[in-house]
N, C-alpha and C positions, 0 to 999 in steps of 0.2 A: 573678429566678431564670432567666428565659429569656435575659437578657442575659449572665449568667455562663456559661450553657451554650453560647451561640453564641461567646463570646470564647474559651472553652477549646477548642472545636472548631476555630476558626480558628487558634489557636495551635498545636494539634497538626498541622493541615494544613501550616502554614508550616514547622514543624520537619521534617516528613516531606519537604517539597520541598527544604529546605536540605540535608538529609542525602544526598539522591540526587545523585550526580555522574555525569556522562556520561564513560564510558571508551572508548578505542578498541576494546576487546574487545566491549563491548556494541553499539557501532556496527557492527562487522563481523559479529557474529552476527545482528543485526537485518537487515543488508543481505543476508546469506545467506538468511535466512528469507523476506524479501520477494522476493528474486530467484527463489527456488524457487517461491513461490506465483505470481509473474508468469509464469514459464515454464509452470507447470501450467495456468494460465488461458489462455495462448496456445495450448497444445496442445489444450485443450478447445475453444477457439474454432475452430481448424482442423478438428477432428473434427466439430463441429456444422455448420460451413459445408459440409464435404464431404458429410455426410449429407443436408443440405437440397438440395444440388445433385444428388445421386444420385436423390432421390425428388421429382420435380416434382408439383405439385398439378394434378389433372385435374378440371376442372369447366367447365360451360358458362356459369356465372354470372360476370359481371364482378366483382360485389361480393365473391364468395368468393375470387377470385384476388387482388383488391386487399387484402383483409384478411389473407390468408395471406402475401402478400409483406411487408406491414407487420409482422406478428408475427415472421416469420423475420428481418427486418432488425433489429427491436428485440432479439431474443434474441442474435443475433451481436454487435450493438453493445454491449449491456450486458456481455457476457463480454470483449469487446475493451477496454472501458473499465476493467474490473477488471484486466486484464493490464497496461494502460498505467499505471494508478495504482500497482500493485505494482512495476512496473519503474522508474518515476520515484522511488519511495520507496527502492528498493534503491540506485540511483545516488546519491541524496542522502545516505543513511546511509554509504555507502562513502566518499564525498568528505568527509563530516564526520569520519569516523575518520582519514582521511589528514590533515585539517586539525589534529586534536587531536595527532597524532604530530608533525607539523611544529612546532606551537606548543610542544610539550613540549621538543623539542630546541633550538629557538631561544631559549627562556627559560633553559634550562640554560646555553647558551653565553654569554648576556648576563650571567648572575649570576656566572660564573666569572671 
């Protein structure tokens, strides 16, 4: 019985994967969304870095200064990494959309 259930689940998953086609519109809308999130992450990174630069840590202890520098670097780095990932995803989706459009026109010309 468990085998039948797993077979039917895998068949349903395979059918769902086969039905879903990548279209240029979905690529461009995904690129727009990823680009927007990338720009927002970049602006947030600049705001965080500016805030950190405007408010230096005042302490006599070296360990406090080292930990605060490490935490600030990690925070800015993580936000920058998010901006970079979203930016690269946006460029990749945009180029995939262009590739699909070019492929569509070249196949149409070859069939005619």
